[in-house]
C-alpha positions in Angstrom: -85.6 19.0 8.3 -83.0 20.4 6.4 -79.3 22.0 6.9 -77.9 24.8 5.4 -74.4 26.4 5.0 -74.3 30.1 4.8 -71.2 32.2 3.9 -72.2 35.9 4.2 -70.0 38.5 2.5 -69.9 42.3 2.7 -69.9 44.3 6.2 -70.8 41.8 8.1 -67.6 42.0 11.0 -68.1 44.4 13.5 -71.8 45.3 13.2 -73.8 43.2 15.7 -74.1 40.7 12.7 -73.6 37.8 14.6 -75.9 38.2 17.7 -78.3 39.6 15.2 -78.0 35.9 13.3 -78.0 34.6 17.1 -81.6 36.4 18.1 -82.8 35.5 14.2 -82.3 31.6 14.6 -83.8 31.3 18.4 -87.1 33.1 16.9 -87.2 30.6 14.1 -86.7 27.4 16.3 -83.4 26.8 14.1 -80.3 25.1 15.9 -76.7 25.4 14.6 -74.1 28.1 14.6 -72.7 31.3 13.7 -68.9 32.8 13.5 -66.3 35.2 12.2 -64.2 33.5 10.1 -61.3 35.5 7.6 -63.9 36.7 4.2 -67.0 37.0 6.0 -70.0 35.2 8.5 -70.6 31.7 8.1 -73.7 30.4 9.5 -75.0 26.5 9.8 -78.5 26.2 10.3 -80.9 23.1 10.4 -84.6 22.8 11.5 -87.6 23.3 9.5 -87.7 24.1 6.0 -90.0 26.9 6.3 -88.4 28.4 9.3 -85.6 28.2 7.2 -87.1 30.2 4.6 -88.6 33.4 7.2 -84.8 33.1 8.8 -83.3 33.6 5.2 -85.9 36.3 3.9 -85.3 38.2 7.6 -81.7 38.1 7.5 -81.9 40.3 4.4 -84.6 42.9 6.0 -84.3 43.6 9.3 -80.2 43.1 9.4 -78.1 45.7 11.8 -77.9 49.2 10.5 -74.3 49.3 10.0 -74.0 46.2 8.2 -74.2 45.6 4.2 -75.0 41.9 2.6 -73.3 41.9 -0.6 -73.4 38.7 -1.5 -74.6 34.7 0.5 -73.5 31.6 -0.5 -76.0 28.8 0.5 -75.2 24.9 0.0 -76.6 22.5 1.3 -74.7 20.7 4.6 -75.2 16.9 6.2 -77.5 17.5 9.4 -75.5 17.0 12.3 -78.1 17.5 15.2 -77.1 20.7 17.3 -78.4 21.0 20.2 -79.0 24.6 20.4 -77.9 27.6 18.4 -74.4 29.1 19.5 -72.0 31.7 18.5 -68.9 30.4 18.1 -65.2 32.0 18.4 -63.6 33.2 15.4 -61.9 31.3 13.0 -58.3 32.0 12.0 -58.0 32.4 8.0 -55.2 33.0 5.6 -58.2 32.9 2.8 -58.6 36.0 1.0 -60.4 38.6 2.5 -64.1 39.3 0.4 -65.5 40.8 4.0 -63.7 43.6 5.8 -64.2 45.2 8.5 -66.4 48.3 9.0 -65.6 51.8 8.8 -65.6 54.1 12.2 -69.2 55.9 12.6 -70.8 58.1 14.6 -71.5 57.5 18.3 -75.4 56.1 18.4 -78.4 58.0 19.8 -78.4 55.2 22.4 -75.0 55.4 23.3 -74.6 59.3 23.5 -77.9 59.1 26.0 -76.1 57.2 27.9 -73.0 59.0 28.1 -75.4 62.2 28.8 -77.4 60.8 32.0 -76.1 61.6 35.0 -77.7 57.9 36.3 -76.0 55.9 33.9 -72.7 54.0 34.8 -71.2 55.7 31.3 -71.9 59.5 32.1 -69.6 61.5 30.4 -67.2 58.3 30.0 -66.3 59.9 26.3 -65.2 56.3 24.8 -68.8 54.9 25.2 -69.6 53.0 22.2 -71.5 49.6 21.1 -72.2 47.4 18.3 -73.9 50.0 16.6 -71.0 53.1 16.3 -67.5 54.0 17.4 -64.0 53.4 16.0 -63.5 50.5 14.0 -60.7 50.4 11.1 -58.7 52.9 12.8 -57.8 50.8 15.9 -57.9 47.2 14.1 -54.1 45.6 13.1 -55.5 42.8 11.6 -58.5 40.2 11.0 -60.6 38.5 12.4 -62.4 41.7 13.6 -61.6 40.5 17.6 -60.7 42.7 20.7 -57.0 41.1 21.1 -56.4 42.0 17.4 -57.2 45.8 18.2 -55.6 48.9 20.5 -58.7 48.0 22.7 -56.3 44.7 24.3 -54.9 47.4 26.2 -58.1 47.5 28.4 -59.2 44.3 29.6 -62.4 44.3 30.3 -64.3 45.0 33.8 -67.1 42.9 35.3 -69.9 44.4 34.1 -68.4 45.1 30.5 -67.6 41.4 30.0 -71.5 40.5 30.7 -72.5 42.8 28.4 -69.8 41.4 25.9 -70.5 38.1 26.5 -74.7 38.5 26.2 -75.6 37.9 23.1 -79.1 39.6 24.1 -76.6 42.8 24.8 -76.2 45.3 22.3 -73.0 45.4 23.4 -72.4 41.6 22.3 -68.8 41.4 21.2 -68.9 45.2 20.5 -64.7 45.3 20.5 -64.3 48.9 21.3 -66.9 48.5 24.4 -65.7 49.7 27.7 -66.8 52.0 30.8 -65.2 54.4 32.6 -63.6 51.5 35.0 -61.6 50.0 32.5 -61.4 52.1 29.1 -59.3 55.1 27.7 -58.5 57.9 29.9 -58.3 61.6 28.6 -55.3 63.6 29.4 -54.7 67.4 29.0 -51.1 69.0 29.0 -49.4 71.7 28.6 -47.3 73.0 25.9 -44.3 71.9 27.9 -45.6 68.3 28.1 -46.6 68.3 31.8 -50.0 67.0 32.6 -52.5 69.1 33.6 -55.3 66.8 34.3 -55.9 63.3 33.4 -59.8 62.0 33.9 -61.8 58.7 32.9 -65.1 61.0 32.2 -65.0 64.9 31.0 -62.7 66.9 33.7 -60.3 67.3 31.2 -62.5 67.9 27.9 -64.3 70.7 30.2 -60.7 72.7 30.7 -60.0 72.3 27.3 -63.3 74.3 26.2 -62.5 76.8 29.3 -59.2 77.3 27.3 -60.2 77.3 23.5 -62.9 80.3 24.6 -60.1 81.8 26.3 -58.1 82.0 22.8 -55.9 79.1 23.2 -54.8 76.7 20.1 -55.2 73.0 21.2 -54.5 69.6 19.8 -57.0 67.1 20.2 -56.8 63.7 19.7 -60.0 62.0 18.0 -60.8 58.7 15.8 -58.1 58.5 13.4 -55.6 61.2 14.1 -55.2 64.4 16.0 -56.7 67.6 15.0 -56.1 71.7 16.2 -59.1 73.6 17.3 -59.4 77.0 17.6 -62.1 79.9 18.2 -63.6 80.8 15.1 -64.4 84.5 15.8 -60.7 85.7 17.1 -58.2 87.0 14.6 -55.6 86.5 17.3 -55.2 83.0 17.8 -56.1 82.3 14.1 -53.2 84.0 13.2 -50.6 82.7 15.5 -52.1 79.2 14.2 -51.3 80.0 10.8 -48.0 81.4 11.3 -46.8 78.8 13.0 -48.1 76.3 10.6 -46.9 77.7 7.3 -50.7 78.3 6.3 -51.6 81.8 5.2 -54.3 81.2 3.1 -55.1 77.1 2.7 -58.8 77.3 4.4 -59.7 75.7 7.6 -62.4 73.3 8.3 -64.9 73.6 11.1 -66.5 71.4 13.5 -70.2 73.0 14.6 -72.1 71.8 17.7 -75.1 70.2 15.5 -77.0 70.9 12.5 -78.8 74.1 13.6 -75.7 76.0 14.5 -74.0 74.9 11.0 -77.3 76.8 9.3 -76.8 79.7 11.2 -73.8 80.5 9.3 -73.9 78.1 5.7 -76.2 77.0 3.4 -77.4 73.7 3.8 -79.4 71.7 1.4 -81.4 68.4 1.4 -78.4 66.5 0.4 -76.2 68.0 2.2 -77.7 67.9 5.0 -78.4 64.1 4.7 -74.6 63.8 3.9 -73.8 65.7 6.9 -75.8 64.1 9.7 -75.0 60.7 8.3 -73.9 58.3 10.5 -70.5 58.3 8.6 -69.7 62.2 9.7 -68.0 63.2 6.9 -66.7 66.6 6.2 -69.1 68.2 4.0 -68.3 71.9 1.9 -71.0 74.2 2.0 -71.9 77.8 0.5 -71.4 80.4 3.4 -74.5 82.2 4.4 -75.6 86.0 4.5 -75.3 85.2 8.2 -71.9 84.1 8.1 -70.1 85.5 10.8 -66.4 83.9 11.4 -63.4 85.6 11.1 -62.3 86.0 7.2 -58.5 84.3 8.1 -60.8 81.3 8.7 -61.6 80.4 5.3 -59.9 83.4 3.2 -61.2 84.3 -0.6 -63.4 81.1 -0.4 -67.2 81.3 -0.8 -68.0 78.1 0.9 -66.1 76.3 3.6 -66.1 72.4 5.2 -67.8 72.0 7.9 -68.5 68.6 10.3 -70.5 67.7 13.0 -69.1 66.1 16.2 -68.7 62.0 16.0 -67.1 61.2 19.2 -68.3 61.4 22.7 -65.3 63.3 23.3 -66.6 65.8 20.5 -69.8 66.0 22.2 -68.8 66.7 25.4 -66.9 69.1 24.4 -69.6 71.2 22.6 -71.8 70.9 25.6 -68.8 73.1 27.2 -67.8 75.2 24.7 -69.5 78.6 24.9 -69.2 79.2 21.2 -71.1 76.4 19.0 -68.4 76.2 16.3 -64.5 75.9 16.3 -61.9 75.3 13.8 -60.9 71.9 13.5 -58.2 71.3 11.1 -55.8 67.7 10.8 -52.6 68.4 12.9 -49.8 67.8 10.5 -47.4 70.6 8.5 -48.1 71.4 5.0 -48.3 68.0 3.1 -46.9 65.8 6.0 -49.2 63.3 7.7 -51.9 64.0 10.5 -50.4 63.7 13.6 -51.8 60.2 15.3 -49.3 59.4 18.6 -48.9 61.3 22.2 -45.3 61.1 21.8 -45.0 62.4 18.0 -47.5 65.0 19.0 -45.0 66.2 21.8 -42.4 66.3 18.7 -44.1 67.8 16.1 -46.6 70.2 17.2 -44.2 71.5 19.6 -44.4 75.5 19.3 -47.4 74.9 17.0 -50.2 74.3 20.1 -51.2 75.9 23.3 -52.2 72.4 25.2 -52.5 69.2 24.1 -56.3 66.7 24.6 -55.2 63.0 24.1 -56.1 59.9 25.3 -54.1 56.7 25.5 -56.2 54.7 23.4 -53.6 53.9 19.9 -54.6 54.2 16.7 -53.6 51.9 14.8 -54.8 53.5 11.4 -54.2 57.2 10.7 -57.3 58.2 9.1 -58.2 61.9 7.9 -61.6 62.8 7.4 -63.3 62.3 4.4 -64.1 65.5 2.4 -67.5 65.6 -0.1 -68.8 68.4 -1.9 -72.9 68.4 -3.5 -72.4 69.2 -7.2 -75.1 69.1 -9.2 -77.1 67.4 -6.5 -74.9 64.6 -6.2 -72.3 64.0 -3.7 -68.3 64.1 -4.5 -65.7 62.8 -2.8 -62.6 65.6 -2.7 -61.0 62.9 0.0 -62.6 59.6 0.8 -61.4 58.8 4.2 -62.8 58.3 7.6 -66.3 56.9 7.9 -65.8 55.2 4.5 -62.6 53.1 4.3 -62.0 50.0 4.5 -65.2 49.7 2.7 -64.7 47.8 -0.6 -66.6 48.7 -3.7 -68.3 46.1 -6.1 -67.0 46.1 -9.4 -69.0 45.4 -12.4 -67.1 42.4 -13.5 -64.7 39.8 -12.0 -61.0 40.2 -12.5 -58.5 37.6 -13.4 -55.4 39.3 -12.1 -54.9 40.6 -9.0 -53.4 44.1 -8.9 -52.4 47.0 -6.9 -52.6 51.0 -7.7 -49.6 53.2 -5.9 -51.4 56.5 -7.0 -50.2 59.7 -8.2 -48.2 61.9 -6.0 -50.8 64.6 -4.7 -54.0 63.3 -2.9 -52.6 59.5 -3.3 -54.6 57.1 -2.5 -53.9 52.9 -2.9 -56.3 50.6 -4.1 -55.8 46.7 -4.0 -58.6 44.8 -6.7 -59.5 41.1 -6.2 -62.0 39.3 -8.6 -65.3 42.0 -8.2 -64.0 43.6 -5.1 -61.6 46.5 -5.1 -60.8 48.0 -1.9 -59.3 52.0 -1.4 -56.9 53.1 1.5 -57.8 56.2 3.4 -56.2 59.3 2.3 -52.2 59.6 2.1 -51.5 62.7 0.7 -48.4 64.3 -0.9 -45.7 61.8 -1.6 -43.6 64.1 -2.7 -42.6 64.5 0.8 -40.3 61.4 2.2 -42.2 61.5 5.3 -45.9 60.9 3.1 -44.0 58.4 1.0 -43.0 56.4 3.8 -47.1 56.6 5.2 -47.5 55.9 1.3 -45.7 52.2 1.8 -47.1 51.8 5.0 -50.5 51.7 4.3 -50.1 49.5 1.1 -48.5 47.0 3.8 -51.2 47.7 5.9 -53.7 46.5 3.1 -52.2 43.8 1.9 -52.4 42.2 4.9 -55.6 43.3 6.0 -56.9 41.8 2.6 -54.7 38.7 3.0 -54.1 39.8 -0.8 -50.4 40.3 -2.5 -50.7 41.8 -6.3 -47.8 40.9 -8.3 -48.3 43.5 -10.6 -48.7 47.1 -9.5 -50.2 50.1 -11.8 -48.4 53.7 -11.5 -48.2 56.9 -13.1 -46.7 57.4 -16.1 -44.5 59.9 -14.4 -41.2 58.8 -14.7 -40.3 60.9 -11.4 -43.2 60.6 -9.3 -41.8 58.7 -6.0 -45.1 56.3 -6.3 -43.5 55.4 -10.0 -40.7 54.9 -8.5 -41.9 52.8 -5.4 -44.0 50.6 -7.9 -40.8 50.0 -10.2 -38.7 48.7 -7.2 -40.9 46.5 -5.9 -43.2 44.2 -8.0 -44.1 44.1 -12.0 -45.0 47.4 -12.9 -47.5 49.0 -15.4 -47.6 52.5 -16.1 -50.7 54.1 -16.6 -51.6 57.3 -18.3 -52.9 59.7 -15.4 -56.1 60.7 -17.3 -57.0 57.0 -18.5 -56.5 56.2 -14.8 -59.2 59.1 -14.1 -61.6 58.0 -16.7 -61.1 54.0 -16.0 -62.1 55.0 -11.9 -65.3 57.0 -13.5 -66.4 54.1 -15.7 -66.2 52.2 -12.2 -67.8 54.2 -10.2 -70.7 54.6 -13.2 -71.0 50.4 -13.1 -69.7 50.0 -16.9 -69.4 46.9 -18.5 -65.8 45.7 -19.4 -66.4 46.0 -23.2 -67.6 49.9 -22.6 -66.0 52.8 -24.4 -67.1 56.5 -23.5 -65.6 59.9 -24.1 -64.3 61.3 -21.5 -63.6 65.1 -20.8 -60.5 65.2 -18.3 -59.9 67.9 -16.4 -57.4 68.7 -13.6 -53.6 70.8 -13.0 -51.2 68.0 -14.2 -51.0 64.9 -16.1 -47.9 62.8 -17.8 -48.7 62.5 -21.6 -46.8 59.8 -23.2 -45.9 62.8 -25.5 -43.7 64.5 -22.9 -46.0 67.2 -22.2 -47.9 68.2 -19.0 -51.9 66.8 -19.8 -55.3 68.4 -18.1 -57.4 69.5 -20.3 -58.3 66.2 -22.9 -61.0 64.7 -24.8 -60.2 61.1 -24.7 -61.8 57.8 -26.3 -61.6 55.7 -23.1 -61.9 51.9 -22.6 -60.7 49.6 -19.5 -57.4 48.7 -21.7 -56.3 51.5 -23.5 -57.6 55.0 -25.1 -57.2 57.5 -27.5 -56.3 61.4 -27.0 -58.9 62.8 -29.7 -59.4 66.3 -28.6 -58.2 68.9 -25.8 -58.0 72.5 -25.2 -54.7 74.7 -26.8 -51.1 73.7 -26.0 -49.9 76.7 -23.7 -46.3 77.7 -22.3 -45.2 77.4 -19.2 -42.3 79.6 -18.5 -40.3 78.3 -15.7 -41.9 74.9 -16.0 -43.3 73.9 -12.6 -42.6 77.3 -11.6 -45.8 78.8 -13.3 -48.0 76.2 -11.5 -46.7 78.2 -8.3 -47.0 81.8 -9.5 -50.2 81.7 -12.1 -48.8 85.2 -13.3 -46.6 83.6 -15.5 -49.1 81.1 -16.8 -51.3 84.8 -17.8 -47.9 86.0 -19.3 -47.3 83.1 -21.1 -50.0 82.8 -23.3 -51.1 86.4 -23.5 -47.5 86.6 -25.1 -49.0 84.7 -27.9 -51.4 87.5 -29.1 -49.3 91.1 -27.2 -46.7 93.1 -28.5 -43.7 93.1 -25.9 -44.9 97.0 -24.8 -48.7 95.9 -24.5 -47.0 92.7 -22.2 -45.1 95.6 -20.0 -48.6 97.1 -19.3 -50.5 94.1 -18.3 -51.2 94.1 -14.4 -49.9 91.1 -12.8 -47.8 90.6 -9.8 -44.4 89.1 -9.3 -42.2 88.4 -6.9 -39.7 90.6 -8.0 -40.1 94.1 -10.0 -37.7 92.8 -12.8 -39.3 89.1 -12.9 -41.9 90.1 -15.4 -38.9 91.4 -18.5 -37.2 88.6 -17.7 -39.7 86.1 -18.1 -40.7 87.8 -21.3 -37.1 87.3 -22.5 -37.5 84.0 -21.3 -40.6 83.2 -23.9 -39.2 84.8 -26.6 -36.1 82.6 -26.8 -38.3 79.6 -25.5 -35.7 78.9 -22.6 -37.1 76.6 -20.0 -40.6 76.9 -21.3 -42.7 73.7 -20.8 -46.0 72.8 -22.1 -49.5 72.1 -21.3 -52.9 71.6 -22.1 -54.1 71.8 -18.3 -57.4 72.9 -17.2 -56.1 73.7 -13.9 -53.1 76.4 -15.7 -55.6 78.3 -17.7 -58.0 79.0 -14.9 -54.9 80.1 -12.8 -54.3 82.2 -15.4 -57.5 84.1 -15.4 -57.1 84.2 -11.2 -54.4 86.2 -11.8 -55.3 88.4 -14.2 -57.9 89.3 -12.1 -55.9 89.6 -9.4 -57.0 87.1 -7.9 -53.8 85.1 -6.7 -50.7 85.8 -7.7 -48.9 82.7 -5.7 -50.7 79.6 -5.4 -49.9 78.5 -1.4 -52.1 75.5 -1.6 -53.0 73.2 -4.1 -55.9 74.5 -6.0 -55.9 78.1 -4.9 -56.3 80.2 -7.8 -58.9 78.1 -9.7 -60.7 77.5 -6.1 -61.4 81.4 -5.5 -61.8 81.9 -9.1 -64.7 80.3 -8.3 -65.6 82.0 -5.5 -65.2 85.2 -7.5 -67.7 83.6 -10.1 -70.6 83.5 -7.7 -73.3 86.4 -8.6 -71.6 86.6 -11.9 -73.4 86.8 -15.3 -71.9 85.9 -18.6 -71.1 89.3 -20.0 -68.4 88.5 -22.3 -69.8 86.4 -24.4 -66.4 85.0 -25.6 -65.9 83.6 -29.0 -65.6 79.8 -28.9 -63.0 79.2 -31.4 -61.3 76.0 -32.3 -58.0 75.1 -33.9 -55.9 72.4 -34.8 -52.6 71.0 -33.5 -50.9 67.9 -34.8 -53.8 66.8 -36.4 -55.8 67.4 -32.9 -58.8 69.4 -32.5 -58.7 72.1 -30.0 -59.8 74.6 -28.0 -58.8 78.2 -28.1 -58.0 79.2 -24.6 -55.8 82.2 -25.8 -59.0 83.8 -27.1 -60.3 83.2 -23.5 -57.6 85.2 -21.9 -57.5 87.9 -24.8 -61.4 88.3 -23.9 -60.8 88.5 -20.6 -58.1 90.7 -20.7 -60.1 93.0 -23.0 -62.8 93.5 -20.7 -60.5 94.6 -17.5 -62.0 98.1 -16.1 -65.3 97.6 -18.1 -66.9 94.3 -16.2 -66.5 93.5 -12.6 -64.5 90.7 -11.8 -67.3 88.3 -11.0 -68.7 88.7 -14.3 -65.1 88.5 -15.7 -64.7 84.8 -13.7 -68.0 83.5 -14.8 -67.5 84.3 -18.1 -64.2 82.6 -18.2 -65.7 79.4 -16.6 -68.8 79.4 -19.0 -66.5 79.8 -22.1 -64.0 76.8 -20.7 -67.2 74.1 -20.1 -69.1 75.5 -23.5 -65.8 74.7 -25.4 -64.8 71.5 -23.6 -68.5 70.0 -24.4 -68.3 71.5 -27.7 -65.2 69.0 -28.3 -66.7 66.0 -26.4 -69.8 66.0 -28.1 -68.1 66.2 -31.6 -65.9 63.0 -30.8 -69.4 61.4 -29.3 -71.0 62.2 -32.7 -67.6 60.6 -34.7 -67.0 57.9 -32.8 -70.6 56.7 -32.1 -70.2 56.7 -28.6 -73.6 57.5 -26.2 -72.0 58.3 -23.1 -69.7 60.7 -22.5 -68.1 61.7 -18.7 -65.8 63.5 -16.7 -63.6 63.4 -14.0 -60.3 65.3 -12.7 -60.0 68.0 -10.4 -61.9 70.8 -12.3 -65.0 69.0 -12.3 -65.4 69.5 -8.3 -66.1 73.0 -10.1 -69.8 73.5 -10.1 -70.4 76.0 -12.5 -68.5 74.3 -15.1 -69.5 70.4 -14.6 -73.3 71.8 -14.7 -72.8 73.4 -17.7 -70.8 70.7 -19.4 -73.7 68.4 -17.9 -76.7 70.7 -19.6 -75.1 71.1 -23.0 -73.7 67.2 -23.4 -77.3 66.5 -22.4 -79.0 68.9 -24.8 -77.7 67.4 -27.7 -79.1 63.8 -26.6 -76.0 61.9 -25.3 -75.8 60.1 -21.6 -73.6 61.8 -19.2 -71.7 60.3 -16.1 -70.2 61.6 -13.1 -68.7 60.1 -10.3 -70.2 59.6 -7.1 -68.2 57.0 -4.7 -65.0 57.4 -5.9 -63.0 61.0 -6.2 -63.2 62.9 -9.5 -59.5 64.1 -8.4 -56.4 62.3 -7.8 -57.6 60.3 -4.9 -59.2 57.7 -7.5 -56.1 57.7 -9.5 -55.2 54.4 -7.7 -58.0 52.6 -8.6 -57.8 53.1 -12.5 -54.3 52.2 -12.2 -54.9 48.8 -10.1 -57.7 47.8 -12.8 -55.5 48.6 -16.1 -52.6 46.8 -14.4 -55.0 43.9 -14.1 -56.1 43.7 -17.7 -53.2 44.8 -19.4 -52.6 40.9 -20.2 -55.9 41.2 -22.3 -54.4 43.7 -24.6 -52.0 43.0 -27.0 -49.2 45.8 -26.8 -47.4 46.7 -23.8 -48.8 50.3 -24.1 -52.2 51.0 -25.8 -52.8 54.5 -26.9 -52.7 57.1 -29.7 -52.6 60.5 -29.5 -54.6 62.0 -31.9 -57.4 60.5 -34.9 
């Protein structure tokens, strides 16, 4: 006979782990207890040694489907002679968390079956859940994860639900969000004036909402982590109304399809995409449109792909059972660059004049969480946005940190990260902190993540850019460490691939903008990166940005700036480019000649923007990444007809890819080759040039691994071409899998560098060239 105390870390709270342990202990004839404590689950077992070994084996192999065991600490304990095995009340703790509440997940099949069963007491109750499904993170205010610490505290359990909640043998045992139509939240349908139309504890309000959608209405629908706006996908009129009201002329809308079969009716879905789309996390997946695509062009204009998700709440399933059309737009309810609306009162204020009706419910959302957005690139899942369904799951680091740190993010697609020991906690998607409202949300998320993890780092990692609001926030609130943008990208890539603390890679950092230590805008960099420092070894050619940031919004400026280096004034005057005003072109040419208000950049994104403008695809960027995204769509089905010369130059002792030659080749091919072929040739040339630069550095530095990060790495053609060339030369190639390629991963890189900065000897280790 023996006694052991177990501390179990991972996703072990709110997933039915304690009743699982209870049942397992009884099967093995063991005595003791199980309880949630601040940073995990504690189990004390007494009994036969052989049965304890069986218990430990089954604990790992038969655990609940939503749980994840990261570590088990086992210690021999003094025998107490328990009379039974019990589930104890959660322990209050101020200890640092290495276990955290699970993310919000899709309604399970059992709950869905009950909700659709006419004879079940939960028939058509849209908030039906159990320990295996439903909301978690979005409704919790603090740990331990118990009902009184969630927004379900507003809904006392009825007698029947209380009995289920109290029975360890029931799948709703201690299911914190559990409820029924007698004790749970209600749905309410309001008109555009905020007058109540229907209130229901079942599906009445939802059925009426479906009728209004089928009639062409624009409807706000409250979900798990915020409010969406829904509209038909086949009718131009309501789509046009929504675009005008939101001020979103071109930005694509996401859609929700009734089921996988429906999605396959308008999109191409490969095996990997299907697995991600139908997983219990239910992210949005960017899929290629199929030949049977039948939506209005206003849904995702100018793009070859579309963001698709499947229903993930009971409310969604009931809605689609009532809708005539099996797909509808389901886009975040927010004005551009502002946070998604989550509260009922705020919805009436912010969405006034935008929607025709509001389908809301009275369960408060404690934590906003936008839909996760993923895309399969080169057969592997890449996160464009890591949020609902994944947050706040921690990421295990490949080494132990001695100092806690927090990364505040950059300016676009911002997240927050906290690192402690060998754990990293990434927040949900925050957004563009250039907007004050989003910055306030950013600051709230910082405090909530600190409160949830009980980690209060005294050092913040931030971007090198002095004008970013997040940089100012870090400098005002803690000891701050400035981390170069692309170094942060590559550090997050190294963490994503589990590289040891002394590793180095040759990183290809490709995006739209990142402030360089030399005061120029980087974005097409070949960098030798370690966790503590980096060396810029090569890049794209430095190009002028006439008008500075205006060139990022008006790609024709970039095209004119690049061609200005090789064409005469008369030739430039004949280049067909669209500008906002007739005289603007000549003013820009003069501006370039006099070098007035002209910034410098090595950005890959800006070169792609310039080609997009030259091909007549995009002259004004109405949303982040639009010109490059539409260029990628134009390149679909194209071939490399130009055979663009891959030429290199030297700038400041640094080898650079001649991107002026790339643009000139495209210009010379206008009128001879198709837009698709010219777009494909451009992407192929840039990918080839970047790969050659990286391979050259890897050879000289004797480094075996090349990796890619940054927003441009979402481009499947560019990434695949670089991957092929690097591996052909015998080098390893790494990409992101768990952490966003884009700026959503920046905060983790910042936090890691900030934590390690004390291990390096200088305040800022970087070199411009070698």
